[in-house]
NUZAVEX-978785 format. One record per atom (N, C-alpha, C): x, y, z; residue in three letters. Coordinates in steps of 0.1 Angstrom, whole numbers, plus 2048, in hexadecimal, padded with zeros to 3 digits. Atoms other than C-alpha are relative to their C-alpha. Layout:
// residues N
XYZala
...
***
This chain:
// residues 418
80B7F7802met
E9E4A562Emet
7F37FA807met
80C8067FAala
E8348C638ala
80080080Fala
7FF8017F2asn
E9148865Basn
7FE80E806asn
8027F37FCleu
E924AE65Fleu
7F1804800leu
80E7FD801gln
E6E4B1654gln
7F87F980Cgln
8078077F5gly
E6449666Dgly
80280680Dgly
7FD7FA7F3glu
E754A768Aglu
7F880D802glu
8087F47FFleu
E654C8682leu
7F17FD802leu
80E8047FEleu
E434B767Fleu
7FD7FC80Eleu
8028047F2ser
E474A76A1ser
80080B809ser
7FF7F47F7met
E514C86B1met
7F38087FFmet
80C7F8802leu
E334D96A2leu
7F47F9807leu
80C8077F9lys
E1B4BE6AElys
80180280Flys
7FF7FF7F1arg
E294C16D1arg
7FD80F804arg
8017F27FCser
E2A4E76D1ser
7F38067FCser
80C7FA805tyr
E0B4EF6BCtyr
7F67F67FCtyr
80980B804pro
DF34D26BEpro
7F38047FApro
80D7FB805ser
DD54E86B5ser
8028097F4ser
7FD7F780Basn
DE64FB698asn
8037F87F3asn
7FD80880Cpro
DE24E7678pro
8078087F5pro
7F97F880Aleu
DEF504663leu
80F7FF801leu
7F28027FEala
E11500672ala
8057F37F9ala
7FD80C806leu
E114DC667leu
8008007F1leu
8017FE80Fval
E064E5644val
80D8077FBval
7F47F8804phe
E234FE643phe
80C7F77FEphe
7F5809801val
E3C4E364Aval
7FF7F67F4val
80280980Cleu
E2D4CC630leu
8038077F3leu
7FD7F880Dleu
E2F4E8616leu
80F8017FEleu
7F27FF801ile
E544ED61Eile
8067F37FAile
7FC80C805gly
E594C8618gly
7FE7FE7F2gly
80380280Ecys
E484C85F7cys
8088097F7cys
7F87F6808thr
E5B4E75EBthr
80F7FB7FFthr
7F2804800thr
E7E4D95F4thr
8037F27FCthr
7FD80E803ser
E794B55EBser
8027FE7F1ser
7FE80280Fala
E7B4BB5C5ala
80880B7FBala
7F97F5806gly
E904CF5AEgly
80E802807gly
7F37FD7FAala
EAF4E15BBala
7FF80D807ala
7FF7F37F9glu
EB84FD5D3glu
80E803804glu
7F37FC7FBlys
ED65115DDlys
7FF80380Flys
7FF7FD7F2thr
EE1515601thr
80980C802thr
7F97F37FFgly
EEC53760Dgly
80F7FF804gly
7F28017FCasn
F0D52B61Casn
8097F87F7asn
7F9808809leu
F185185FEleu
8048097F4leu
7FC7F880Cpro
F2A5265DEpro
7F57FF7F6pro
80B7FF80Bglu
F145305C0glu
8007F47F7glu
80080C809asn
F1F5115ADasn
7FD7F3807asn
80480C7F8val
F134F95C8val
7F1800802val
80F8017FFval
EEF4ED5C7val
7FC7F3806val
80680C7FBthr
EDB4D45DBthr
7F47FD7F8thr
80B804809ala
EC34C05C6ala
7FB7F2804ala
80780C7FEmet
EAA4A45C9met
8007F87F3met
80280980Cgly
EAA4865B1gly
7F87F4803gly
80980B7FDglu
E9046B5AEglu
8017F67F4glu
80080A80Bala
E8D44A59Aala
7F87F4805ala
80780C7FCpro
E7742B59Apro
80A7F4802pro
7F780C7FEile
E8640A5A7ile
7F97F47F9ile
80680B808tyr
E7F3EF58Dtyr
8077F3804tyr
7FB80E7FDgln
E823CA596gln
80A80080Bgln
7F88007F4gly
E923D35B7gly
80F8047FEgly
7F27FB803asp
EB23E15A6asp
80280E806asp
7FE7F37F9leu
EBA3FC5C0leu
80C8077FBleu
7F47F9805ala
EDD4035B2ala
7FD8077F3ala
8047F980Cleu
ECF40B590leu
7F780C802leu
8097F57FDala
EB442059Eala
80780C807ala
7F87F57F9arg
ECD4335B4arg
8088087F6arg
7F87F980Basn
EE243B595asn
7F780A7F9asn
8097F8808lys
EC3448583lys
7FC80C809lys
8047F57F7ala
EB945D5A2ala
80B80A801ala
7F57F77FFleu
EDC46B5A4leu
8018097F3leu
8017F880Dlys
EDA47557Flys
7F680A800lys
80B7F7800asp
EB9485585asp
80380C809asp
7FC7F67F6ala
EC74995A3ala
80A80A7F9ala
7F67F8807lys
EE54A558Elys
7F98097F5lys
8077F880Aleu
ECD4AF572leu
7F880C806leu
8077F57F9asn
EB84C358Basn
80980B804asn
7F67F67FCala
ED74D5597ala
8048087F4ala
7FC7F980Cile
EE24DE574ile
7F48087FBile
80C7F8804arg
EBE4E956Barg
7FF80D808arg
8017F47F8lys
EBF501588lys
80A80A7FClys
7F67F6803leu
EE051157Fleu
7FF8057F2leu
8027FC80Eval
EDA511559val
7F580A7FFval
80C7F8801gly
EB852055Egly
80380E805gly
7FD7F27FBglu
EC653D573glu
8098077F7glu
7F77F9809gln
EE254455Bgln
7F98057F3gln
8077FC80Cile
ECB54453Cile
7F780C803ile
8097F57FCthr
EB255B54Ethr
80880D801thr
7F77F57FEgln
ECE572558gln
8058067F3gln
7FA7FC80Clys
EDE573536lys
7F78047F4lys
8097FE80Bser
EC057351Fser
7F3808804ser
80C7F97FCgly
EA4582534gly
7F37F87FFgly
80C808801val
E8C56552Eval
7FC7FC80Fval
8048037F3ser
E7755B54Cser
8027F1804ser
7FE80E7FEasp
E7B535548asp
80D7FB7F9asp
7F3804806gly
EA052E542gly
8027F1800gly
7FE80E7FFgln
E9E50A54Dgln
7FC7F87F4gln
80580880Cser
E8A4FE52Fser
8098037F4ser
7F87FD80Cleu
E9F511516leu
80E7F9801leu
7F38077FEgly
EBE4FF525gly
7FF7F17FEgly
80180F801ser
EB14DC51Dser
80B7F97F8ser
7F5806808lys
ECC4D6503lys
80C7FD808lys
7F48027F8leu
EE64D751Eleu
7FE7F480Aleu
80280A7F5tyr
ED64BD535tyr
8057F27FDtyr
7FA80D803ser
EE449F523ser
80F800804ser
7F27FF7FDlys
F074AC52Dlys
80280280Flys
8007FD7F2thr
EFF4AD552thr
80D7FB807thr
7F58057F9asp
F1C49755Dasp
80D8087FDasp
7F47F8803ser
F364AD54Cser
80080D807ser
8007F47F8phe
F2A4CB560phe
8027FF80Fphe
8008037F2val
F284BB582val
80E7FB804val
7F28047FClys
F4C4BB591lys
8007F680Blys
80180A7F6lys
F434A85B0lys
7F2801807lys
80D8007F9tyr
F2549E5C5tyr
8017F880Dtyr
8018087F3asp
F1B4915E8asp
7F17FD801asp
80D8047FDile
EFC47D5EFile
7FD80280File
8037FB7F3leu
EED48D60Eleu
7F67F6807leu
80A8097FAser
ED0475613ser
7FA7F77F5ser
807809809glu
EBD458604glu
7F47FA806glu
80C8067FBglu
E9A44B608glu
7F97F87F5glu
808807809thr
E834325F8thr
7F1802804thr
80E7FE7FEtrp
E5D4365F4trp
7F87FA7F5trp
80980680Alys
E3F42B5E0lys
7F880B7F9lys
8097F8808leu
E2D43D5C4leu
7F67F67FBleu
80A80B802asp
E0D4295C3asp
8067F3804asp
7FA80D7FDthr
E1B4065C0thr
80F7FF7FBthr
7F3800806gln
E3C4115B0gln
80A80480Bgln
7F57FD7F7asp
E5B4105C7asp
80980B7FAasp
7F87F4804met
E6F4315C4met
80C802809met
7F57FB7F8ile
E9043F5D0ile
80280F7FEile
7FE7F2800arg
E984635D9arg
80D803806arg
7F37FC7FAleu
EBB4725DEleu
80080F801leu
7FD7F17FEasn
EC54945ECasn
80F8017FEasn
7F2800804val
EE649D5DBval
80580E7FFval
7FA7F3801arg
EFD4BA5DEarg
80A8007F4arg
7F880080Ccys
F0D4C25BCcys
80980D7FFcys
7F77F5803glu
F2B4D85B5glu
8038007F1glu
8007FF80Eval
F2B4E5591val
80C8087FBval
7F57F8806glu
F474F157Aglu
7FA80D7FBglu
8077F3804pro
F3C516577pro
8058057F3pro
7FC7FB80Cthr
F5252055Athr
7FB7F87F4thr
80580980Alys
F49501545lys
7F18027FDlys
80F7FF801leu
F2450654Cleu
7FD80E7F9leu
8037F2806ser
F2552C544ser
8038007F1ser
7FC80080Ethr
F37526523thr
7F57F87F8thr
80A808807ala
F1D50B519ala
7F38087FFala
80D7F8800val
F00523522val
80280B7F5val
7FD7F680Basp
F1053E50Casp
7FE7FB7F2asp
80180780Dala
F135264EFala
7F27FD7FDala
80E804802leu
EEF51A4F4leu
7F880C7FCleu
8087F4803leu
EE153D4F4leu
8038057F2leu
7FD7FC80Dasp
EF35454D4asp
7F97F77F6asp
806809809asp
EE45264C4asp
7F0801801asp
80F7FF7FEval
EC05284D3val
7FB80D7FBval
8057F3804gly
EBE54D4CDgly
8038047F1gly
7FD7FD80Easn
EC954A4A9asn
7FB7F47F7asn
80680B807pro
EB1533496pro
8048007F2pro
7FD80280Earg
EB7525474arg
7F58067F7arg
8097F8807ile
EA753B45Aile
7FF7FB7F1ile
80280280Eala
E98534437ala
7FC80D7FAala
8047F4807val
E9555141Fval
7FA7FE7F3val
80780180Dleu
E7C553403leu
7FB80D7FBleu
8047F2804val
E795733EFval
7FC7FF7F1val
8037FE80Egln
E6657A3CFgln
80380E7FCgln
7FC7F3804ser
E735973BBser
7FC8037F2ser
8047FB80Ethr
E675AB39Dthr
80980C7FDthr
7F77F5803ile
E825C138Dile
7FC8047F1ile
8047FB80Dasn
E765D7370asn
7F67F77F9asn
80A808805gly
E585C136Cgly
8037F17FDgly
7FC80D801lys
E6C5A136Alys
8007F980Dlys
8018077F4ser
E64587384ser
80B7F6803ser
7F68097FCtyr
E7E573397tyr
7FB7F780Btyr
8068097F6pro
E6F5553AApro
8097FD80Cpro
7F88047F5ile
E7B5493CCile
8097F57FCile
7F680A804gly
E9A5343CAgly
8078017F3gly
7F97FE80Dser
EA55423A9ser
80E805802ser
7F27FC7FFser
ECA5463A4ser
80280E7FDser
7FF7F2804thr
EC4568396thr
7F880A808thr
8087F87F7asn
EAE5753B2asn
809808809asn
7F67F77F8ile
EC45923BFile
7FA80280Eile
8067FD7F3ala
EAC59B3DBala
8027F580Aala
80080C7F6glu
EAB5783EBglu
80F7FE803glu
7F28037FDala
ED15723E7ala
80680B809ala
7FB7F57F8glu
ED95953F6glu
7FB7FF80Eglu
8068017F2leu
EC2590414leu
8077F5807leu
7F980B7FAile
ED256E41Bile
80E804804ile
7F27FC7FDglu
EF557D419glu
80080A80Cglu
8007F67F5lys
EEC59A430lys
7FD7FA80Dlys
8038067F4leu
EDD58444Aleu
80B7F7805leu
7F48087FCarg
EFB56D44Aarg
80B809805arg
7F67F77FBasn
F1258A44Easn
7FD80680Easn
8047FB7F3lys
EFE59446Dlys
8017F480Alys
7FF80B7F7gly
F0457147Cgly
7F57F7800gly
80B808801asn
EE3562474asn
8037F37F9asn
7FE80D807lys
EE153D46Blys
7F57FE7F5lys
80980180Cval
ED153B448val
8027F37F9val
80080C807val
EC851B437val
8068027F2val
7FA7FF80Dasp
EDD515418asp
7F58007F5asp
80B7FE80Aser
EC95213FAser
8007F47F7ser
80180C809ser
ED35013E7ser
7F77F6805ser
80A8097FAgln
EBE4ED400gln
7F28037FBgln
80D7FC804leu
EA05013F8leu
7FE7FF7F1leu
80180280Ethr
EA75013D3thr
7FD7F17FCthr
80280E803ala
EA94DB3D3ala
7F27FC804ala
80E8037FCleu
E884D93E5leu
7F68067F6leu
8097F980Aleu
E784F23CDleu
7FF7F87F3leu
7FF80880Dlys
E834DC3AFlys
7F67F5800lys
80A80A7FFlys
E6C4C13BClys
7F28057FElys
80E7FA802asn
E4E4D83BBasn
80280E7FAasn
7FD7F3806pro
E564F53A3pro
7F580B801pro
80B7F77FFala
E335043A7ala
80180980Cala
7FF7F97F4leu
E3C50F3CAleu
80780E7FEleu
7F87F3802ala
E5452A3BCala
7F780B7FBala
8097F6805lys
E3653C3ADlys
7F4804809lys
80A7FD7F6leu
E2053D3CCleu
80080E804leu
8017F27FBasp
E1455F3D9asp
80580080Easp
7FA8007F3leu
E2A5653F7leu
7F880880Aleu
8077F77F7thr
E1357F405thr
7F37F9806thr
80C8067FBser
DF756640Cser
8037F1805ser
7FC80D7FAval
E0A54841Bval
7F97FE80Dval
8088037F3glu
DF4538436glu
8067F4806glu
7FC80C7F9glu
DF851C44Fglu
7FD7F47F7glu
80180C808gly
DFD4FB43Dgly
8048027F2gly
7FB7FD80Dser
E0B50C41Eser
80C7F77FDser
7F4808804pro
E244F540Bpro
80D808801pro
7F47F87FEleu
E3D51240Dleu
8057FF80Eleu
7FC8017F2leu
E3D50F433leu
8067F2802leu
7FB80E800gln
E424E942Fgln
80E7FF7FAgln
7F37FF807leu
E5F4F0417leu
80A805809leu
7F67F97F7ala
E70507430ala
8037F680Cala
7FE8097F5gln
E6B4ED44Cgln
8097F47FBgln
7F880C805asp
E7A4D1436asp
80E8047FEasp
7F27FC802ser
E994E6431ser
80780180Eser
7FA7FF7F3gly
E9F4E6457gly
7FF80D807gly
8017F27FAala
E9650A45Dala
7F680180Bala
8097FD7F4glu
E8551747Dglu
7F880C7FDglu
8077F3804val
E7B53946Eval
8018017F1val
8017FE80Eleu
E6F54244Cleu
7FE80F7FEleu
8027F2804ile
E7456543Dile
7FA8007F2ile
8067FF80Dleu
E5C56C421leu
80080F7FCleu
7FF7F2804gly
E6158B40Cgly
7FC8017F1gly
8047FD80Eser
E5559B3ECser
80480F7FDser
7FA7F3804val
E665B93DAval
7FF8037F1val
8017FC80Eser
E615CC3BAser
80680E7FEser
7FA7F3803thr
E735E93AAthr
7F88097F8thr
8077F6808val
E6560939Cval
80B80B7FDval
7F67F6804asp
E7B621388asp
7FB80E804asp
8037F27FBgln
E7C645395gln
80480A7F6gln
7FC7F5809lys
E80666384lys
80F803801lys
7F27FE7FFpro
EA367137Cpro
80380A80Cpro
7FC7F97F5ile
EB6680399ile
80380F7FCile
7FE7F2802val
EB56A639Aval
80780780Cval
7F87FA7F5leu
ECF6BA3AEleu
7F980D804leu
8067F37FCpro
EC56D93C2pro
80380B7F6pro
7FE7F680Agly
EC06F63ABgly
7FA7FB7F2gly
80780480Cgly
EAF6E0391gly
80A7F97F6gly
7F780680Alys
ECF6D2380lys
7FE7F17FFlys
80280E802lys
EC96B0371lys
80E7F9800lys
7F3808800thr
EE3694375thr
7FE7F47F7thr
80080C809asp
EEB674362asp
7FC7F4809asp
80380B7F8phe
EE165F380phe
7F17FC7FFphe
80E805800leu
EC164937Eleu
7FE7F980Dleu
8038067F3ser
EB063C39Dser
7F47F67FFser
80B80A7FFser
E996203A7ser
7FD7FD80Fser
8058047F3ala
E856153C5ala
7FC7F1800ala
80480E7FFala
E805F13D1ala
7F87FF80Dala
8098007F5thr
E625EC3E8thr
7FA7F3802thr
80780D7FDgly
E525CE3F9gly
8007FC80Egly
8028057F2pro
E465BD419pro
8087F3803pro
7FA80C7FBtyr
E555A142Dtyr
7F87FB80Ctyr
8058067F4arg
E49589448arg
80A7F6806arg
7F780A7F9ile
E5B574462ile
7F77F6807ile
80980A7FBile
E4A55346Aile
8077F5808ile
7FB80B7F7gln
E5153A486gln
7FC7F37FAgln
80480D807leu
E52517476leu
7FD7F5809leu
80580B7F7trp
E4B503495trp
7F680680Atrp
80B7FB7F7gly
E2F5054AFgly
7F48047F7gly
80C7FC806asp
E125184A3asp
8028097F3asp
7FD7F980Dgly
E24529485gly
7FD80F801gly
8027F27FElys
E2254C493lys
8088097F7lys
7F97F5807ile
E2A56A47Eile
80580A80Aile
7FB7F87F5phe
E4157D496phe
80780D7FBphe
7FA7F3805gly
E4E59947Fgly
7FB8027F2gly
8047FC80Eser
E445AC460ser
80380E7FEser
7FE7F2804gly
E495CD44Egly
8028017F1gly
7FE7FD80Eser
E505DE42Dser
80A80B7FFser
7F57F6801his
E6E5F1421his
8018047F1his
7FD7FB80Eglu
E78606403glu
80F8037FFglu
7F27FD802gly
E9B6043F6gly
80280A7F4gly
7FE7F680Aarg
EAB61E3E0arg
80E7FD7F9arg
7F3801807gly
EC661D3C5gly
80180A7F5gly
7FE7F780Bala
ED66343ACala
80D7FD7F8ala
7F4803808asp
EEE63038Fasp
7FE8067F2asp
8017FB80Dile
EF563C36Cile
7F87F77F7ile
808809808thr
EE361E35Fthr
7F47FC809thr
80C8037F8gln
EBF615369gln
8017F1805gln
7FF80E7FCglu
EC75F036Bglu
8087FF80Dglu
7F88017F3val
EE25F5386val
7F980780Bval
8077FA7F5ser
ECC60D399ser
7F57F7806ser
80A80A7FBarg
EB15F239Barg
8077F6809arg
7F980A7F8glu
ECA5D93A8glu
80480680Dglu
7FC7F97F3gln
ED75F23C2gln
7F4802809gln
80C7FE7F8ala
EB45FA3CDala
7FB7F2807ala
80380D7FBthr
EAD5D43D1thr
8097FC80Bthr
7F78037F6lys
ECC5CF3E5lys
7FE80980Dlys
8037F77F5asp
EC35ED3FBasp
7F47FB808asp
80C8067F9trp
EA15DD402trp
8047F4808trp
7FC80C7F9ser
EB25BD40Cser
80880480Dser
7F87FB7F5lys
ECA5D0423lys
7F780580Blys
80A7FB7F6leu
EAD5E2435leu
7F87F5806leu
80880B7FAval
E995C2439val
8097F7809val
7F78087F8ser
EB75AF446ser
80280680Eser
7FE7F97F3glu
EBD5C9461glu
7F47FF809glu
80C8017F8lys
E995C946Clys
7FD7F1805lys
80380E7FDval
E955A346Bval
8097FB80Bval
7F68057F5ala
EB559C47Fala
7FC80680Dala
8047FA7F3lys
EA95B449Alys
7F37F9805lys
80C8057FCgln
E865A649Bgln
8027F1805gln
7FD80E7FBile
E9358249Eile
80780080Dile
7F98007F4lys
EAB58B4B9lys
7F780580Clys
8097FB7F5asp
E9059E4CDasp
7F57F6804asp
80C8087FEglu
E745844C9glu
8037F2802glu
7FE80E800trp
E845624C7trp
7FF7FA80Etrp
8018057F3phe
E8955C4ECphe
7F2800806phe
80E7FF7FClys
E665684F3lys
7F77F57FAlys
80880A806leu
E585504DAleu
8027F2806leu
7FD80D7FAthr
E6A5324E9thr
7FA7FE80Ethr
8068017F2glu
E5C53A50Bglu
7F17FD7FFglu
80E802801glu
E385384FEglu
7FC7F87F4glu
80380880Casn
E3951E4E3asn
7F57F6802asn
80B8097FFthr
E1C5074DBthr
8067F27FBthr
7FC80E804val
E244E14DAval
7F37F8801val
80C809800ile
E094C84D1ile
8057F2804ile
7FD80D7FBleu
E0B4A84E5leu
7F57F67FDleu
80980B804lys
DFA4894D6lys
8047F3807lys
7FC80C7F9phe
DF94694EBphe
7F47F7800phe
80A80A7FElys
DE64494F0lys
8047F680Alys
7FC80A7F6gly
DE442E50Agly
7FD80380Egly
8037FC7F2leu
DD8441529leu
7F1801801leu
80E7FE7FDglu
DB543E538glu
7FE80E806glu
8037F27FCleu
DA345E543leu
80780480Dleu
7FB7FD7F3glu
DAE45D567glu
8108017FFglu
7F1800801asp
DD345555Easp
80480D7F7asp
7FD7F4809ala
DD2471543ala
7FF80D809ala
8017F57F7ile
DC648A55Eile
80D801809ile
7F48007F8asn
DE3480574asn
80C8047F8asn
7F57FD809phe
DFB482557phe
80180F7FDphe
8017F1802lys
DEF4A6550lys
80580780Clys
7FB7F97F4asn
DF54B0573asn
80F7FE802asn
7F28037FFasp
E1749F573asp
8098097F6asp
7F97F880Aleu
E214B2553leu
80380E805leu
7FE7F27FBthr
E1B4D4563thr
80980080Dthr
7F88007F3glu
E2C4C9584glu
80F7FD7FDglu
7F3805802tyr
E4B4B7577tyr
8088057F4tyr
7FA7FB80Cthr
E524C7555thr
7FE80F7FFthr
8027F1802ser
E534EB548ser
7F48047F9ser
80D7FD807val
E314E9538val
7F980A808val
8067F57F9lys
E1F509541lys
7F17FF800lys
80E801802gln
DFC502535gln
7FC7F57F7gln
80580B809ile
DE84E5526ile
7F18037FCile
80D7FE806asn
DCA4EA50Fasn
7FC7F27FBasn
80580E804asp
DB74C850Dasp
7F78007F4asp
80880180Carg
DAC4C44E9arg
7F77F3800arg
80780D800lys
DA249F4EElys
8087F7809lys
7FA80A7F8thr
DA8485508thr
7F87F3800thr
80680D801gln
DA0461500gln
80B7F5800gln
7F680A7FFglu
DB2440506glu
8067FC7F3glu
7FB80480Dasn
DB54394E1asn
80780B7F9asn
7F97F5806gly
DC345B4DAgly
7FD80D806gly
8027F37FAser
DC847C4ECser
80880B7F9ser
7F97F5806glu
DD349E4E0glu
7FF80C809glu
7FF7F47F8trp
DDF4BB4F6trp
80880B7FAtrp
7F87F5804glu
DEB4DD4EEglu
80880680Cglu
7F87FB7F4leu
E084E7505leu
80780D7FDleu
7F77F4800thr
E1850950Cthr
80D7FC806thr
7F38057FBtyr
E3D50150Ftyr
80B8097FBtyr
7F57F7804pro
E5C51650Fpro
80B7F97F8pro
7F6806809gly
E6E5054F2gly
7F97F87F5gly
80580780Blys
E6A4F04D4lys
7FB7F2804lys
80680D7FCglu
E594CE4D3glu
80B7F6803glu
7F58097FDser
E7B4BC4D3ser
80580280Fser
7FC7FE7F2met
E844CD4F4met
7F67FA80Amet
80A8067F8phe
E634C2503phe
8017F1801phe
7FF80F800ala
E6849E4F8ala
80C7FC808ala
7F48037F9glu
E8B49E506glu
7FE80180Fglu
8037FE7F1glu
E7F4AC528glu
7F77F5805glu
80980B7FCleu
E63493529leu
8077F3802leu
7F880D7FEmet
E7B476524met
80980180Cmet
7F87FF7F5tyr
E9248453Etyr
7F87FE80Dtyr
8077FF7F4lys
E77489558lys
7F57F5802lys
80C80A7FFlys
E5F46C551lys
8027F680Blys
7FE80A7F5asp
E6F45656Casp
80080780Easp
8007F97F3ser
E6B471587ser
7F2804804ser
80D7FD7F9ser
E4A46E599ser
7F48007F7ser
80C800808phe
E3346C57Bphe
7F87F4805phe
80980A7FAarg
E15458587arg
7FD7F47F7arg
80280C809phe
E13441568phe
80B7F6802phe
7F58097FFleu
E34431572leu
7FC7F2806leu
80480D7F9ala
E22416587ala
7FA7F67F6ala
808809809lys
E0E409569lys
8058017F1lys
7FE7FD80Elys
E1B418548lys
80F8037FDlys
7F37FC805val
E3A41D533val
7FE80A7F5val
8027F680Aleu
E3D43C51Eleu
80B8007F6leu
7F67FF80Bser
E4E43E4FCser
7FC80C7F7ser
8027F680Aile
E5245B4E4ile
8017FB7F2ile
80080680Dlys
E484514C1lys
80580A7F5lys
7FB7F680Aala
E4F4724AEala
80080E807ala
7FF7F27FBser
E594964B5ser
8058097F4ser
7FD7F780Blys
E584AF498lys
7F680A7FDlys
8097F6805arg
E494CF48Carg
7F580480Aarg
80A7FC7F6gly
E384D84ADgly
7F87F6806gly
80980B7FCval
E294B64B3val
8097F5807val
7FA80B7FAval
E3449B4CCval
7F67F5801val
80980C7FFglu
E244784C9glu
8067F680Aglu
7FC8097F6ala
E264614E7ala
7F67F4801ala
80880C7FEglu
E1943F4F1glu
8027FA80Eglu
7FF8077F3phe
E1242E513phe
7FC7F27FEphe
80380E801lys
E13409515lys
8017FA80Elys
8008067F3asn
E0C3F2533asn
80D7F9802asn
7F38077FDlys
E2A3E4545lys
7FE7F17FFlys
***
């Protein structure tokens, strides 16, 4: 690739010595094709040409070459995974959603050819760059993408419902809470992954007062949100329902029946438990029930409410979850970079990772905090950062990056001198 660019540049200098725009055009082509991966028109769909880069530490060229080869394979898989996820799910940034597959790169690449190799310097750091043609196992990759979409598009759900039946209150986590148990069962029957209620019950026993909190006024920082996060859930469904006895059922013509009826009414909310804790779904439903006894009619109305809510919730999660993962907020906290190095790091993040936007809350050597717009959870960002940190980041010449923590929308990192 470098030789081809040099030949084109020499030709343009000879042919158009007074046309600097032509030279710029060639340079732009070089910048575009020197990173990432691309398909060539005369090759099969499962063959991709990709660039890989790595630093050369202590003159160990063989080790650096292996790392650059791994980076090239990763870029090839990112290209194909991204295209498949976008095609199958409709999201615009499929590459980032596919980050869970990138640790399995070698199992997807059937064979490869190193087309070119070059060494260069990034400031004072020696680097190696490989141009590699990778042939990928299409069936294995497609199956893995399908399984990933089933997992990513189906978050773990915690369900907390307060119910009042005939004036009697049933707190969240109660074994006699029909509305909560029924909603959990309905969601599971639809294929949703619901946190085992015993996990929430065990957590509630540590703080019984939580069961009596008003679910209609849960705000950011609420201990109930913390409770749901501790259970391993990614989404929390909060609901509240109460029954009201209705007048006896009258048939057309005014004939009375022995059937008694009840209505169960109440709101619900769907809350994202990572990132900025967005409420991405809400509503209110009324369930109906009838029986010869009032008690059974109330129970049927409550179950009908749970059924209606489960249908709405399942649809809202399916419709919105991929959109949420595309525009998630991740807080990056780090220390150890001076202002100039921090500015370079910010530019490198937007160039070499899937970070879409950076809001600088604070930048100081003893502690910086940035708000990132990222298409995935904080764990995905941390994984991608560790994968890509040896590929052209400008801190490589002076600093070593380590991830200290990654949880609940926050990634903590530290830079230390080499």
